[in-house]
C-alpha positions, 0 to 999 in steps of 0.5 A, spaced: 530 338 504 528 334 499 526 337 492 519 335 493 519 339 500 522 345 496 517 344 489 512 345 496 515 351 497 515 355 491 507 352 491 506 357 496 510 363 493 506 363 487 500 362 491 501 369 494 500 372 486 493 367 485 488 371 482 493 377 480 497 376 475 492 375 470 493 374 464 500 371 466 499 364 471 501 365 479 509 362 478 513 361 484 520 360 485 526 358 490 533 358 489 536 353 494 544 353 495 548 347 499 541 346 502 540 353 504 534 357 501 538 364 499 532 366 495 524 366 494 520 370 489 514 370 486 509 374 480 506 379 483 503 381 477 502 382 469 508 387 467 512 386 473 518 381 475 517 373 473 517 368 479 525 366 477 526 375 476 525 375 484 528 369 486 535 371 483 534 377 485 533 376 493 538 371 492 543 378 491 549 374 488 548 368 491 545 364 486 551 361 481 551 354 482 545 353 485 538 349 484 532 353 482 526 350 483 521 353 480 513 352 478 513 353 471 517 351 465 520 359 465 518 363 459 522 363 453 520 369 450 520 376 450 513 381 451 512 386 458 519 383 460 524 379 459 524 371 457 526 368 464 531 363 460 536 368 459 536 371 466 537 364 469 542 362 464 545 370 467 546 368 474 550 361 473 545 357 475 546 349 475 540 345 476 533 347 474 526 343 477 520 344 473 513 342 475 510 343 469 510 345 462 508 352 460 500 349 456 501 354 451 502 350 446 506 355 442 512 355 447 510 349 451 517 346 452 522 352 449 523 354 455 526 347 458 530 346 451 533 353 451 537 352 459 539 345 456 542 349 450 546 352 455 549 346 460 543 347 465 541 339 468 533 341 467 528 336 471 520 336 469 515 334 472 515 334 480 509 335 484 506 336 477 499 335 478 499 341 484 503 346 480 498 343 473 492 345 478 494 352 481 495 354 474 489 351 471 485 357 470 491 360 465 490 354 462 483 353 461 484 361 458 490 360 453 487 354 449 480 356 449 479 363 452 475 361 456 474 362 464 475 358 468 469 356 473 469 354 480 462 352 482 462 352 491 457 351 495 455 349 502 450 343 504 448 340 511 450 331 511 442 330 508 444 335 502 440 341 504 441 348 504 436 352 507 431 349 512 423 349 511 423 357 512 429 359 508 433 359 514 439 359 511 445 363 515 450 360 517 450 353 516 457 353 514 462 355 520 466 361 520 473 358 519 469 355 512 465 361 512 473 366 512 475 360 506 471 362 503 473 369 502 479 367 502 478 364 494 474 372 493 481 373 493 484 368 489 478 369 484 478 374 477 470 374 478 465 372 483 459 370 479 451 369 482 445 369 479 438 375 481 435 370 485 441 371 490 442 378 489 434 378 490 435 373 497 441 375 501 443 382 497 450 381 498 456 386 497 461 379 495 467 382 497 473 379 500 473 381 508 480 378 510 483 380 517 489 382 512 485 385 508 485 382 500 483 384 493 475 385 491 473 381 485 469 382 479 462 380 481 458 378 476 450 378 476 446 373 472 439 377 472 435 375 464 430 380 466 434 385 471 430 384 477 435 386 481 434 393 484 438 399 483 439 399 491 442 393 491 448 393 495 452 390 489 451 398 486 451 402 493 459 404 491 462 401 497 467 397 493 470 400 487 471 393 483 467 392 477 459 390 478 457 386 470 450 385 469 447 379 464 441 379 461 437 378 455 433 383 449 426 382 454 431 386 459 427 392 459 431 398 456 429 403 462 431 398 468 438 398 464 439 406 462 438 406 471 443 401 473 448 402 468 446 409 471 450 407 477 456 404 475 454 397 472 456 395 466 450 391 463 451 387 458 446 384 453 447 378 451 443 371 448 439 366 450 438 359 451 432 355 450 428 358 456 430 364 455 435 366 460 442 369 459 446 363 456 452 362 460 457 360 454 457 367 452 458 370 458 463 366 459 465 367 452 465 375 453 469 374 460 475 371 457 475 376 453 475 381 458 481 377 461 477 373 466 481 367 468 478 365 473 469 365 477 468 363 483 461 361 482 456 362 488 450 363 486 443 359 489 440 352 487 437 355 480 444 357 477 447 352 480 444 347 476 443 349 470 451 351 470 452 344 472 447 341 466 451 345 461 457 344 463 460 351 465 464 349 471 470 345 471 472 345 478 466 343 485 467 346 491 463 343 497 463 345 504 459 340 508 457 342 515 454 336 520 448 338 521 441 335 520 435 338 516 431 331 515 425 332 511 424 334 503 421 341 504 427 344 505 432 348 499 438 342 496 444 344 492 441 344 485 434 346 481 432 343 474 432 336 471 438 333 474 440 326 470 436 321 469 441 315 468 447 315 473 451 314 466 450 321 465 451 325 471 457 329 472 463 325 475 468 328 479 477 326 479 482 329 483 479 329 490 481 333 496 478 333 503 479 338 508 477 340 514 474 347 517 473 345 525 467 340 525 465 342 516 469 338 511 470 342 504 471 336 499 474 339 492 473 336 485 476 336 477 470 336 473 472 328 469 
């Protein structure tokens, strides 16, 4: 196998920790000796051993003279755990292949430098784009204090999200819907608007055959229109529920929602008197939420794009045509007046789920 193939396997290890490592990034590691994999590891949760240490332990003494493939530069500082650089040196590893350098400007490059000082051959930048994509939520949070927002939507080939009478279940097929639950499982928070809660009454839980983790559930509800009988507040999931509202929300409704266990946060309003989405991200970032999966309807989606809070777009396209223009579409509100003002995406990826197509891209 090639260096690239081994790094791809390290990325697969790292993905096992997605959504579970905040405030740390997900990292995967692989130890290879004489062409054979002798150790695997990933970072499972903050405070637990890092990927490199887990891989060294998995190698059970066979790491000396080996090559370590790691998706992120090994740390060179002491936090809740010791520096990984010293563990790598002590294990006698002779070569280290790094996917990407740590995006934290206060530590970037120091891990590579320490390993080189110890006489270890270090290569950086292998599958760098893929490794950086994996830690994009961590990179944004460490540099801005804000979470990384992925806008997820589903539509027909003619851009519609519901028929003229509101029928929308289900536009996407079963494979696509299962993948959405995998996306929830990897996210720190799932966010919707009041309209989605009132119309669909969702649980916003993760439902996978192998189980999964429920993310923090966030509702944007300027006037606190949601019912205290909403499934979100039923106690069926222990995942926290945060409801963002403005000062215009009735104090009595705040108390009744809070009595269900929801965390009602009063935040600033925008020019239209609605919850200011930038304030929402600031508050979520303070709570060490690094990644948000935005599953709201057309109103919240449109406002999110207009305010510029979206970092990644994931749109499922089903091979259906509703025809006409009396259905529902992806976005509500005013759009770009000029082509030059359009939100552009880069690093485009496509993937098939049965006959559905998932199109993903980063907001440029």
